[in-house]
Each structure stands twice: as C-alpha cells, then as structure tokens.
N, C-alpha and C positions, 0 to 999 in steps of 0.2 A: 488546501484542495480550494477551487471555487464549490460552496454549497449550493448544492441545488433548493427550489424551494418547496412550502409543505405537500404541497399539491402532487409533488414528482416521488414515485414507488421507490428509488433510493433513496429517500431523504433520510432516513435512520438513519442505514447502512453507512452513508456519509459521514453523518455527525457521530457516527460513532468510533470512523477513520480518522475523524477528525481529533478525537480525545486522545485516542488510544497511541499511533503514530505521530501524530505534533508531538505528545509528551516524550513517547523514543528520542524525538527527534532534539527536542532541547535537551535532554539527555545527555546524548552523544555529543553534543558542538558543547554542551559547557561543560564534557571531559576534557574538553583539547582546547578549554579558550585561551588558555596562556599561551597560547600559540599565536605570533604575529601572524599568520593567516593560517586560516581551517578549508581544507579542500572538500568540497561536497562534490561527487560524482552520481551526478540521477540518470540512470541508465531506464530507460525507456523514457524519460521526463521531459518528451519535444515541447508539451504544454507547462513545462516549469510547474505542475502544481504544489509544490513546497513553496516557494521560492519567497513568500508573504509570511510564512513563516518563519525563515531565516532572517529575512529582514529585520523583523520583529525580534529576533533574539542579539541578530548587530544595535538595534538601539537600546534593548535593554542594557547588553554587555559591554558593547562599547568594542566589541571583538568583531573584526572582518572575518568572512565567510566570502570563498567564492565557490560560487554554483555552479556547476559544470553538466547541463545538460547532453547527453547522450542520445542517438534515437537515428534510426535508418531513414525517419522520412526527411524529406529535403525542408522540413519548415525549423528542425531543428536545428541549435547551434552550432551542434557540434557533432556531426552524421558519422554512423556507426555502429556494428551488429552487438549484441548482445555476448556474442562466440568469438567475438572480436574486437577487444574495447581497444579505442586510439590515444589511450595511455600508455605511462609508463609504468616499470615495475613499482609498487610500493609508492604511488602517488595521492593517494586519496586519505582523509580522516575517516570521515565517512562517501562510505557506497550505500548509497539510496538506489533501491528497486521496488514500487510499489502497483500493484495489480497488469504486470507485466511478462512474469515467467509463464503462464499458461498460454503464451500466443507464442514462447518461444521451442522452434523443433527441438534441438538440442540442450534442454536445461542443466543437465551435467560439464558440458563445455561453459556455459553461461556464468554458474557459480564457480566454476574454476577463476574464472578470467577476474570474477569480482576476489577473487581470494586475493590474488598475483596484483592488482592492482592498489589493493588494502595494505595503508601502512601498519606496522609494526603498532600494536594499541590503539589502533582504530577499531571502528565497528562497521559493521555492516546489516543494516536492516531492510527486511525483503517482507513484503503481504503478497498473498496471492489466492486465489480462490479455495475453499472447502469445496462448495457448492454455489452455481452460480447460472443462467440459460447462455446458452450458444453465443457467442460473439464473435466472430471473426474479425481481425485486424492485425495482419490481412487471413490469419489464420488463427484456432482457439484449438491446442490439444492436448492440455491436462487438465486434471483435477487431484488436487493434493489433500492428503490426511497427515497429522504433525508426527506420526514417526516417518513417513517417506520424505518430509522435508528432512527430519535430523539426519537421517541416512544421506540425503543428497549431500547436506553441508560437511558431515563426518566426512562420507568419503574425497569430496575436494579438498581437504585437510583444515579445519575450522578446528580448534581444538573446543571452543568453548559455542555451544547451537545451544540457544532457548527457545522453543516455538511452542506459544500462546493463543487462543482462539479471542479471535475480536466478537467478542460476542457469543451466547449461546443460543441455542434452541427456539427461546425469543425471539432473537433478533431474525434470526436466518428467515423465520415462518413469516412475520412479519415482513418483511422485505421482500420476499419471494411471492409472497401472495400481492403485497400492494403494487408490486412491477407489473405483474401478469394482470392486475386489473387495468391500470392504468394503460398499459400497454393493448391490452386486448380492446379497451376502446375506442380505439383509433386517433384522429387529430380532428375531428370535426365536433359540432358542435356539442353531440353527444359523451366524445369525448372531453371537452373542458366542463361539462357538468358534473363528470362520474371523478375526473379528478381534485374539481373543484369542494364538492358536495360529499363526495364517500372519502376520496385518499387524503384529502388534508387532514381533515379533522379525525380519521384513522391515527394519522400520526401524530397529529398533538395529543392524543389521548393513551396512543400506547409508550409514549417516549420516556416517561415515569420509568415503566415496567421493562423496557428494553434495554436502557442509557445507564441504569441505576448502577451496575456492579460489571465494570468493564475490564478493568485494573485487577491485576492478576488472580485470571481464571485460569484453569488448567484443564485438560481434555481428559473427558470421562465419557467412560464406555456408554453407548448408547446418544450421545451427544450429537446435535448435527451444528456445525459449524462452517458459517458462508465465506467466512477469511481466518488467514492464518498471519501471524507477523513472527517473523522469524529474529532472532538478534544472536547474530556468530563474529566472534572475536577469533584471533590466534592466543 
C-alpha cells in the first residue's frame, strides 16, 4: 500500500495497516509457498495496493504469486462485483479484501463469494472500518464491530474466524483528529502550513505510542477501533 507522507492525517493509520495486514499477507503466502503457483484474489483492489508486498515475497522465497485484482471500476485488470466474483469455485489460495466491505450494498453476499472462491487450506484476509469519516466510493454503507464481523463470516460458512482490531483507542483518536485537522484546513497556503507545522510533527511524536503494540490485540469493552482485520478459513 503506498504510504502517505507524514503531513497526511492518515499517515499513522496507513503505517499500522502496513504492519498488521502486511504481516498477515506474508504469513498466508508462506503457508502456500510449496505450491507451484499461489493465486491471490484481491477484491476491490483496482489500485493493487499490496502488489509490492507480494513481489517482495516472491523475491525472498522464489515462490510465484499470481495476483488477480477484481473491481467494478473500468481501470481494474479484472472487472467484477464483490457479490458476483468472476472466478471459479475454489480457485484462490488467498482472498484479500482491504477497506472495501463498507462500500458493498450486500456484504453477506460478498463474504459468501469469498468463501466460494477460496481453496481448501486457503485463507481470507479482510479489513474494514470500525469507525471513520463518511467516504462514498461510490457509496459508503457500513461500520462494524468485531462481533458483527465474526457473525457475518460464520454465517457465510467459514469455520475458523479471528477478528482483531488494528490498533486501539489511541490510534483511532489520533488518526481521526489529525485527518479532520488536515482536511478542515483546506488545500491553500493555510492548509499547507497546518499539515507541515502541526500534522507532520504530531504524527512523528505520536508514532511510538500508537504503533508500538499492534500485533496480538483483542477487542475490549470501551475500546475505539478504527479498523478490524478478519482472518478466516475453512
């Protein structure tokens, strides 16, 4: 995923996602590295945000990863809806869906499709927002809790479902406040000053506190989660 600069309000969140989701992708690919080819279906990935991570994995291991990005946008390598994936049953070793489920009108149908196209022994990695600003693309329908995501994946037939927050309350509040500050300042000179003199230093100062303990988190009552990572298998 291309990382924004420190003057961007979402810098902390993107850094957290790179760590947590990137590590999960590496683990999922490593589990299938004995295969002649590992097929990764990237749903909603028209910009292929994780392709560099997959190329790095290939370079380290010598394994071949066939990355298939699927999106309804005309710029996508393979056009299709999440609710009607243009893939055969059991054709993907890794089903990847990052920051897209909130834009799907029927998330139950989308998750059922993810299960359909996943091979036995494969894994589905999905991230979506617990809280975030309204951001239509082309629409923005949902926000989730860990319990809601577990129920969604269990109902679709996944047998093992683990849902973990990407960071906790500190990351959520920092990302929300800095993003609101950066966006509210606009794109002119005032906005540039705010982003470079306030947002960038704040990101630098807060990074050790909000990015220090991301792995192994569990949802707890009263915690504010900005994103969740679902790891599901059959």
